[in-house]
C-alpha positions as CSV (number, residue, x, y, z in Angstrom):
1,M,10.3,-14.4,18.8
2,T,9.4,-11.8,16.2
3,H,9.5,-13.1,12.6
4,F,11.1,-11.0,10.0
5,V,12.6,-11.0,6.6
6,D,15.8,-9.1,5.8
7,H,15.4,-8.6,1.9
8,G,19.0,-7.4,1.8
9,G,20.5,-4.6,-0.2
10,T,23.1,-1.9,0.5
11,G,20.8,1.0,0.5
12,P,19.3,2.7,3.6
13,A,17.1,0.5,5.7
14,V,13.4,0.8,5.5
15,V,11.2,-1.3,7.9
16,L,7.8,-2.4,6.4
17,L,4.9,-2.8,9.0
18,H,1.8,-4.4,7.7
19,S,-2.0,-4.1,8.3
20,F,-4.4,-5.9,10.6
21,L,-4.8,-9.7,9.9
22,M,-2.0,-9.5,7.2
23,D,1.6,-10.3,7.6
24,G,5.0,-9.0,6.0
25,G,4.0,-10.7,2.6
26,M,1.6,-7.9,1.8
27,F,4.7,-5.8,0.8
28,E,5.6,-7.9,-2.1
29,P,4.8,-5.0,-4.4
30,Q,7.0,-2.7,-2.5
31,V,9.9,-5.2,-2.3
32,A,9.8,-5.6,-6.0
33,A,9.7,-2.0,-6.7
34,L,12.0,-0.6,-4.0
35,G,14.3,-3.3,-3.4
36,D,16.9,-2.1,-5.7
37,A,17.5,1.3,-3.8
38,F,16.9,0.3,-0.1
39,R,17.5,-2.5,2.5
40,L,13.9,-3.6,3.2
41,V,12.8,-5.5,6.3
42,T,9.5,-6.9,6.6
43,I,8.0,-7.9,9.9
44,D,5.3,-10.0,11.1
45,E,3.8,-8.0,13.8
46,R,2.7,-9.7,17.2
47,G,0.0,-12.2,16.8
48,H,0.2,-12.1,12.9
49,G,2.0,-14.4,10.5
50,Q,4.8,-16.4,12.2
51,T,5.0,-14.1,15.3
52,P,3.1,-15.4,18.4
53,A,1.1,-13.6,21.0
54,D,1.0,-15.0,24.4
55,G,-1.2,-12.4,25.8
56,P,-2.8,-8.9,25.6
57,F,-0.6,-6.2,24.0
58,T,-0.7,-2.7,22.6
59,Y,0.9,-1.2,19.5
60,W,3.4,0.4,21.9
61,D,4.5,-3.2,22.6
62,V,4.6,-3.9,18.9
63,A,6.8,-0.9,18.3
64,R,9.2,-2.3,20.9
65,D,9.3,-5.5,19.1
66,V,10.4,-3.6,16.0
67,L,13.2,-2.1,17.9
68,E,14.3,-5.3,19.2
69,V,14.4,-6.7,15.5
70,V,16.5,-3.8,14.2
71,D,18.8,-4.0,17.0
72,Q,19.3,-7.8,16.3
73,L,20.1,-6.7,12.6
74,G,22.6,-4.1,13.7
75,I,20.5,-1.3,12.3
76,D,20.8,2.0,14.1
77,Q,18.7,4.3,11.8
78,F,15.9,3.3,9.8
79,A,12.8,4.7,7.8
80,V,9.3,3.2,8.7
81,V,6.6,2.4,6.2
82,G,3.3,1.3,7.7
83,T,-0.2,0.6,6.4
84,S,-3.2,1.0,8.5
85,Q,-2.3,-1.1,11.8
86,G,1.4,-0.7,10.5
87,G,1.0,3.1,10.6
88,F,-0.3,3.0,14.2
89,V,2.9,1.2,15.1
90,G,5.0,3.6,13.0
91,L,3.7,6.6,14.7
92,R,4.5,5.0,18.0
93,L,7.9,4.2,16.8
94,A,8.7,7.8,15.7
95,L,7.6,8.8,19.3
96,L,9.6,6.2,21.1
97,A,12.8,6.4,19.0
98,P,13.1,9.8,17.6
99,D,16.8,9.6,17.1
100,R,16.5,6.4,15.3
101,V,13.4,6.8,12.8
102,T,14.7,8.8,10.0
103,A,11.6,9.1,8.0
104,L,8.0,7.7,8.2
105,A,5.4,6.9,5.6
106,V,1.8,6.0,6.8
107,M,-1.0,4.7,4.6
108,G,-4.6,4.4,5.4
109,S,-3.8,5.1,9.0
110,S,-5.1,7.2,11.8
111,A,-3.6,8.8,14.9
112,A,-7.2,9.0,16.8
113,P,-8.6,6.1,18.9
114,E,-11.0,4.0,17.3
115,D,-14.4,5.3,17.1
116,P,-16.5,3.6,19.7
117,H,-19.4,2.7,17.6
118,V,-17.0,1.1,15.0
119,A,-15.1,-0.6,17.8
120,E,-18.2,-2.1,19.1
121,A,-19.1,-3.4,15.6
122,Y,-15.7,-4.9,15.2
123,R,-16.0,-6.6,18.6
124,G,-19.3,-8.2,17.3
125,L,-17.5,-9.4,14.4
126,G,-14.7,-11.1,16.4
127,A,-17.5,-12.7,18.6
128,L,-19.0,-14.2,15.3
129,W,-15.6,-15.2,14.2
130,T,-14.8,-17.3,17.6
131,T,-18.2,-18.8,17.9
132,Q,-19.1,-19.6,14.1
133,G,-15.6,-19.7,12.7
134,P,-14.5,-17.5,9.5
135,T,-17.6,-18.0,7.4
136,D,-17.8,-16.9,3.8
137,Q,-20.0,-14.0,4.9
138,L,-17.8,-12.9,7.6
139,L,-14.6,-13.0,5.5
140,D,-16.3,-11.1,2.8
141,M,-17.2,-8.2,5.0
142,V,-13.8,-8.0,6.2
143,A,-12.3,-8.1,2.7
144,T,-14.6,-5.5,1.5
145,I,-13.6,-3.0,4.3
146,C,-9.9,-3.8,3.9
147,I,-9.1,-4.3,0.3
148,G,-12.4,-3.3,-1.5
149,A,-13.0,-4.9,-5.0
150,M,-9.4,-6.5,-5.0
151,D,-9.5,-10.5,-5.3
152,A,-9.3,-11.7,-1.6
153,S,-9.1,-15.4,-2.4
154,A,-5.4,-15.9,-1.2
155,W,-6.0,-13.7,1.8
156,K,-9.0,-15.8,2.9
157,V,-7.0,-18.9,2.8
158,K,-4.6,-17.3,5.4
159,L,-7.7,-16.1,7.5
160,R,-9.3,-19.5,7.7
161,A,-6.0,-20.8,9.1
162,L,-6.0,-18.2,11.9
163,P,-6.5,-19.8,15.4
164,Y,-9.9,-18.7,16.5
165,E,-8.9,-17.9,20.1
166,R,-6.2,-15.2,18.7
167,V,-9.0,-13.0,17.1
168,P,-10.3,-11.3,20.2
169,M,-6.8,-10.5,21.3
170,L,-5.9,-8.9,18.0
171,L,-9.1,-7.1,17.9
172,E,-8.6,-5.7,21.4
173,A,-5.3,-4.2,20.6
174,L,-7.1,-2.7,17.5
175,T,-10.3,-1.4,19.1
176,G,-8.8,-0.5,22.4
177,R,-5.7,1.5,21.1
178,D,-5.0,5.0,22.7
179,G,-4.8,8.0,20.5
180,V,-1.7,9.9,19.8
181,I,-3.0,12.9,18.2
182,D,-2.0,15.2,20.9
183,R,1.6,13.9,20.5
184,L,2.2,14.3,16.7
185,G,3.8,17.5,17.2
186,E,6.7,15.6,18.8
187,I,7.3,13.5,15.6
188,S,10.5,15.2,14.3
189,C,11.3,13.2,11.2
190,P,9.9,14.0,7.6
191,T,6.5,12.2,7.3
192,L,4.5,11.2,4.3
193,V,0.8,10.4,4.4
194,L,-1.1,8.7,1.8
195,H,-4.8,7.9,1.9
196,G,-7.3,6.4,-0.5
197,T,-10.5,8.2,-1.4
198,A,-12.4,4.9,-1.0
199,D,-11.0,3.9,2.2
200,A,-13.7,2.0,4.0
201,A,-12.3,2.0,7.3
202,Y,-10.9,5.6,7.9
203,P,-12.2,8.9,6.2
204,V,-9.6,11.3,4.7
205,E,-10.0,13.4,7.7
206,R,-7.8,11.1,9.8
207,A,-5.0,11.5,7.3
208,E,-5.5,15.4,7.3
209,E,-5.0,15.3,11.1
210,I,-1.7,13.7,10.9
211,V,-0.4,16.1,8.1
212,A,-1.7,19.2,10.1
213,A,-0.1,18.2,13.2
214,V,3.4,16.7,12.3
215,P,5.9,19.5,12.0
216,K,7.8,18.0,8.8
217,A,4.8,16.4,7.0
218,E,4.8,16.5,3.4
219,P,1.3,17.4,1.6
220,L,-1.1,14.6,1.7
221,V,-1.1,12.3,-1.2
222,L,-4.7,11.3,-2.0
223,V,-5.1,8.2,-4.1
224,E,-8.4,8.4,-6.1
225,G,-10.5,5.1,-5.6
226,G,-7.6,3.8,-3.3
227,A,-9.0,1.2,-0.8
228,H,-7.8,0.9,3.0
229,F,-4.7,-1.5,2.4
230,L,-3.5,1.0,0.0
231,S,0.1,-0.3,-0.4
232,L,-1.3,-3.7,-1.4
233,T,-4.3,-2.6,-3.5
234,D,-2.9,0.4,-5.2
235,P,0.9,-0.1,-5.5
236,D,1.3,1.6,-9.0
237,A,-0.1,4.9,-7.4
238,V,1.9,4.4,-4.0
239,N,5.2,3.2,-5.2
240,P,6.5,6.2,-7.2
241,P,5.7,8.9,-4.3
242,L,7.1,6.4,-1.8
243,R,10.3,6.1,-3.6
244,E,10.7,9.7,-4.2
245,F,10.0,10.5,-0.4
246,L,12.5,7.8,0.8
247,S,15.1,8.8,-1.6
248,A,15.0,12.4,-0.5
249,N,14.8,11.9,3.3
250,I,17.2,9.0,4.2
């Protein structure tokens, strides 16, 4: 079963999709800032948080998990906000259910497949994780890529509790994902792309590709000094344009 939290509210529905190795709790800043205007639903994606993963999966599978959740909640149409991995899932949701996704916002994400050299390095980190455990050095490397200078203490506690055997499966979904650049022209909903200039995982060009190819994309929002997990690390810069975009489009 996919774990989710329906934060309630009478406004339009917005599904919040988290980053790699995170869970729905990473959107606490958005729940606090936007909960007055929207019905927010946070979801633990497959293999993360309280949602299990019984075997290999793709982000298309995760997108279908999301559709099952909104069906369970009786939500017909909804907006999607996704950070990093959540953006991968959000793009696929917009392609799978164009009649249901009313608006899409992606942060620190990409429509391209993983760079082969980066994928190989990530798999190496995964091998170290499963053989040596989540050492301080390893977790520091992951935190630097994902959240930059932000305090990672609480996140590291969660990562230490993650079952070792799950890590290669999660990494395979990440590193083996297909690209959807050639399908971005099919995304029919208004789309907002935000990206940090200090994103250590994906260069700004990945964001520019999405904006250039999606027919109803808004101008790119660059957050100066913003880290990869942008919605978590830079909520003061993210929340105002996110509210404006969602208010105007759903």
